[in-house]
C-alpha positions in Angstrom: 61.1 89.4 10.9 62.9 87.7 14.0 66.1 86.3 11.1 65.0 88.7 8.0 68.3 89.8 6.4 70.4 91.5 7.3 69.7 90.0 10.9 72.5 87.3 11.0 73.2 84.6 14.1 74.9 82.5 15.3 73.9 79.1 14.2 73.5 80.6 10.2 76.8 81.7 10.5 78.2 78.3 11.3 76.4 76.7 9.0 77.3 78.4 6.6 80.6 78.1 7.0 81.0 74.4 7.7 78.6 73.6 4.3 80.4 75.9 1.9 84.3 74.3 3.6 82.7 70.6 2.5 82.0 71.2 -0.3 85.7 71.0 -1.3 85.8 74.4 -3.5 88.4 76.5 -3.7 86.1 79.0 -3.9 83.6 78.2 -1.3 86.8 77.6 0.9 87.4 81.5 0.2 84.1 83.2 1.3 83.6 80.4 4.0 86.8 82.6 5.6 85.8 85.4 4.7 81.9 84.9 6.3 83.6 84.0 9.6 86.3 86.5 9.6 83.5 88.9 9.2 80.8 87.4 11.5 83.7 87.3 14.1 85.3 90.8 13.9 81.6 91.9 14.0 80.8 90.4 16.9 84.2 91.4 18.8 83.5 95.0 17.6 79.9 95.1 19.0 81.1 93.6 22.0 83.9 96.2 22.7 81.2 98.6 22.3 78.3 97.1 23.8 80.4 95.3 27.2 77.9 91.9 26.4 77.2 89.9 23.5 73.8 90.2 21.3 71.4 87.4 19.9 72.4 88.3 16.7 74.1 91.0 14.4 73.8 92.8 11.2 75.6 90.8 8.1 75.4 93.4 6.4 77.4 96.6 8.7 80.1 95.2 10.5 80.3 96.3 13.5 76.6 96.8 14.8 74.3 94.1 16.5 70.3 93.1 14.6 67.6 94.6 15.6 63.4 93.6 14.8 61.1 91.1 14.8 58.3 89.6 17.6 60.4 90.8 20.5 63.4 93.2 21.6 66.8 91.1 20.2 68.1 89.8 23.9 71.5 90.1 25.4 74.3 87.1 26.7 72.1 85.1 24.3 73.6 80.9 24.7 74.8 80.4 21.2 76.1 84.3 20.7 78.0 83.5 24.1 78.8 80.3 22.9 
């Protein structure tokens, strides 16, 4: 529940992007770039709207933070701030 789609979090996005790049395939590199751009854009838009970084973000709707799970989503979470 905590990390179910459409929630995304920084460490997973990082692993996806790095893994795709290291595959050496041009299609994978393009997908990695698209994922990275969407992730950074979402973080930026949410920060501009709320004034804080969030623990998780909605990877389906650009500019929305994530929700659901075992507890209320946190703001200022270390991996997002990093």
